[in-house]
N, C-alpha and C positions, 0 to 999 in steps of 0.2 A: 504494499500500499504505499503510495507517494505522499509525502507530507508537504505541504506548502509553506514557503516561509512567510510569515505574517507581514503585512504591508505596515510601514511606518504610519503612524496616526499623527494627526494634528496638521495644522496649517504650515505651508511651507515658510521658510525664513522670511521675515518682512524687511521690506526696504528701508533702510536707516538713512534718512536725508542728512544727518549731521556726519555719519560715517562716510557717505559719499561726498560731501562737501571736503572732508579731510583728504580723501583720495584724489579728488579733482585738484585740490591746492597744490599738492606734490607735482601733478602733471603741469599745471600753469607755471609753477615756480621753476621746474626742471626745464621746460621747453619754451615758455612764454605764450602769451595769449593766442597769438595768431598761429602758431605752429600746432596748437591742439584743435583737432576737429571734433564735432559732435560724435562722429563714429568712434573716435579714440576715447571719448568720455564714456560712452554707452558701453563700449568693451570693457573698460576698466571698472566701471560700476556695475556691470553685469546685468544690465536692464536693456530693454528695447526703446527705440527713438520715442514712441508715443508715451512711455512711461517717463522718460527724460524730460519730455515738454510739459507732461502734466505736473510734475514735481517742481521744475524750476522755470518754466515759461520759455527759456531760451538759453543759448549759451552765455550771452551777456548777464542775465538773471541769476544764472548758477554763479558767474564770477563776481557779482555784486555781493552775493551771500558770502562768497569766500573771503572777499576783502573785509567784511565786518568781523569775520573770525579771525583773519590775519591781523587785523588791527588791534583786537583785543587780547591776542595770545603771543603774537610775534613782532608787533610795531614797536617803535621806540616809544616808552611810556612817558610821554611828554609831562603829564599831570604829576608824576612822582619826582621828574627831575626839575621842573620849572617851578619851584617853591618860592613864595615871596620873601624869605628869609635868607635865600641864597644870592650871593652876588651875580650879576648879569653874566660878566665874562666866563666865570667858573661854571655856571649853569648852561650857557651855550656849548662851551667846551665838552661838557659832560654829554650833552645830547649828541654832539658829533662823535665822541668816543664811544657811546653805547650803539650809535648807527653802525660805526665801523666793526665793533664786535658782533653785532647781529648779522650784519651783512657777509662777514667772512666766515661765520660759524657753520654754515651749511656747505660742505664740500661739494655735494652734487647738484646744489642749486643755491649759488651765492647771490648776493644782491637783495634787493627789495621788491617784493611782489607788487606793491602799489606803484612804485616809480616806474618799473618796467612796462606795467599795464598802461600808465599814462601815455606811452608812445605806440600802442597797438593800433591796428587799422579799424577795428570795430567802433563806431562813434559812441555807442551806448556803453561799452566797456570803458572806454577812454574816458567817458564823462564821470563815470563811478570812480575810477582811479584818481582823476583830477579833483573831484570833489573831496577826497580823503587828503590828498596833498594839500588842497586849499585850506582845509580845516587846520591841518597841523601848522601851516605857515601863519595862519591868524591866530593860533595859539601862541605861537613864538613871538609874533608881533606885539600881542597885548602885555605879553610878559615883560619885553623890553620896554614898552611905552609906558609901564606904571613907574618907572624911574628914569628913563631916558627917551622921551617921546620925540625928540628930533631924530634919534638914531633907529627907531623901531622898524621903520619900512626897509631901510638900507640893510640893516642887520638881519631881518628875517628873511629877506631876499637872499643874502649872502649865505645864511646857514642852509636854507633849502638847496640852494645851488651846489654847495659843497657835499651835502647828502647825496643829491643825485649824482655827483662825480664819485663819491665813494661806492655807491651801488654799482655804477658802470665799472669801476676799476675792480671791485670784488668779483663781478661777473667775468672779466678778463683774467682772473686768476691771482690778483695781487694778494699777498699775504696780509695778516693782521697787522704785523709790524710795519709794512709799508703804509697801509692805510692810516695807521696810527701816527706815522710821521707826518702824513698829510694834516691830520688833525691838530698836531702840535703847531705847524705853520699857521693853520686857520685860527687857532686860539690866540696866537700872537697878533694876528690882524684884528681879531676882534677886539682885544685889549687896546690896540692902537686906535681903532675906530671910536672906541668909548672915550678915549682921553682926548680926541681931536675937538 
């Protein structure tokens, strides 16, 4: 008499959007937004295109959710660094040093996911990335303006520009030591600007 193997009971494993966002973040960070297709995403997530669009609306919609996650987990914590009791030059140098450390920390995908996304070809994804960059720049500007209103715009522009450069150089393989040398030069420039 043949025996049958009992079939597994219960529902199939549910799609976990947070796990999918983490997986997709790794893809976007490693390859860049433009180089990742919806087919790449559905394959990596183990879902079909209709399920992908039902969950995220679009590739740009998924990317916007990834940016929110990245900002809260991997982004430079401006609120923790830019405290009112901290001297401006010291705080801005700390922001740049923290950026350098974070950008260099991932050997497989260095750089900043937000900064890299701000240069992509998709206007919706680019707008989402630029909105985060603009918010960061405004946080820096307000911090500087509290004690050096005349230098706030110049210094916030400068710090964001250096951060973009650090991200780019990390992507090109610069070590943390090289990035920190750039930070040290930038810190001197910030000190000089504040004394001007």
